[in-house]
N, C-alpha and C positions, 0 to 999 in steps of 0.2 A: 775582752780587753787583754792586754798583754803587758809585758815589762818593757819599758822604754830605756834605752841606753844611749847616753850622750858621751861621745869621746871628744876630749879637748886637751889643749896643752896649757901648761902654766909654768911660771918661773920656779916655783917650789911648792912644797906641801902646804905651807901657810896660805899662799895665793890660791891653791887648788880647792881649799875647803872653805873659802869665804862664803858666807850665807849658804850653807849646805842644803837647806830646805828648798832652795829655789833652783829651777832649771838653769843649766849652763847656756841654754840657747837664747835666753832673753835677758839682756842687760837692763837694769833698772837702778839708776843712780839714787833714786829716793829710798830704795831698800838696801843700798850698798852692794848691789850685785854688779860686778864688773863685766865688761864685754869680753867674752872668750871666743877663741877660734875653735869652732865646734862642728862635729859631724853627728847628726841625730839619726839614730837607728831604732828599729823596733825588733826585739828578739835576737839581736846580735850580742849575746853575752860574751864577756871577755875570756872566760875559761875555755869553753868548748868551741863556739862558733868562730869568734875572732882568733882563738888559739889555732884553729885549723888553717886560717888564712896566713897567720904568722909562720906556721910550719911550711906551707907551700912557698911563701915568700923567701924563707931562709933555706929552703930545700933540705929540711931536716924532718925526722919523724915526729909526729904529733905526740905530745904527752900532756897530761893534765896540768902540770906545773910549768909548762913552757912559757907562758906569758909573765910569770913572776909577779903575781899580784900582792900588794900590801894594802890591807884594809885601813882606811883613814877615818871614815865617818860612817856610822856613829863610832866613836872611839872604842877600840877593842878592850881597852882597860876598864871601861864602864859596863861591859856586857854582862847580863845576868849569868850567874854561874850554877844556878840550880833551878829545878822546876818551880819551886816556890817563888824565886826571884822573877822568873818569866811570868808567872801568873799574877804577880803584883804590879807588873808594868802597866802604865796607863794605855788605853786603846790607841792613842796617837803617838806612842813612842816610836822613834825611828828604828829601834831594834826589832819591832814587830813587822813593819811594812816598808821601811825606808823613809826617805831616800838614803842611798848609800854612795860613798865615794871611795874609789880604789885607785891606787897608783900602779901603773904598768912599768915593767922593768925597762932599763935603757937598752937591753938586748932586744926586747920586743920592738921598741921604737926603731932601732937600727936595722933590724931585719926587714921591717916594712919600708923604711926610708931607702934602703939599699936596692930595692927592686928596679931593674932597668925598665924604662918606659916601653921598650919593645916586648917585654914579658907580660905587661899588664893584661892584654886580652886573654892570654893563655891562663894567667893566674886567676882571673875572674871566672873563667870557664871551669877550672879545677874546683874553685871554691863553690860555685853554683851546684856542683855535682855531689856535695856532701849530703849525708843522710838528713841532717837537720833542715835542709832546703827541699826535701823530696815532696813536700806538700805544695810547693809553688808550681804554677803552670809555666809555660814557655816565657822566656825572658826577652820578648820581642822589643821591649822599649829600652833595652840596654841598661836596666837598673843595676845589675851586678857589676858591670864594668864601671859604671858611674860611681857606685859605692866603693869599689876597690880603689879607683883613682882618688876619691875623696880621702879615704883612710891613709893611703900611701902619701898623698900630698900633705896631710896633717902631720904625719910622722916626719916627713922631710922638713917642714917648717919648724917643728919642735927641735929636731937635731940641729938645724942651722942656728937656732936661737939658744942652744944649750938648755933646752927644757925637756921635761918628761911628758908622757901621755897619761891622762887620767880618764876615769870612767865614772860618770854620775848615772845612777840608775834609780828608777822609781816604778812602782806597780801602777 
C-alpha cells in the first residue's frame, strides 16, 4: 500500500476542509461531501515529488519549502505537543494516520498554471527522470505526460477562478 494524494481546487480554506475524512474524488451529498475538481495520484507528495515538478515548471532551483504548504487538517493547533499526548491519542486519530489536508501557495499554483503547452512534454520528461521515479519502468503509456497535463490544467482552472490548490492525503 502507499500514500494517496488528491490535488484539488477550492474557493477557500473553509471549502477545502469540508468533510476532511472523505476522499476529494468522490462527491456524496448525503455525507455533505461536495464535488471537487481533483487529480488523484499515488506517491506524488506535495513537498518533494510535486515540489520538483513546480521547480521545473517555474525554472527555479528545487527547495524543500518551494511549494509553500500550510497544514489545515487535522488542525495544527490541536496537535499533540508531547510524547504523552501522542501516546494518549485514540488509534483512529487523524493525527496518527490522516487524512490530512494542506493548502499549496499561490506561487505554486501560478508556476504550474504558467507553463506553456509546448513545454509540457519536456516538463513531463524532466519530472519522470527524478530519483523518486527511478523505480518505474518505461513510460510507454504516456502516464507522466498525462499527469503533468492534469496537474497543470488543475492549476490553470484554480487561477482562472481565483482559487488555490489543496492536497488531501491518506495512508
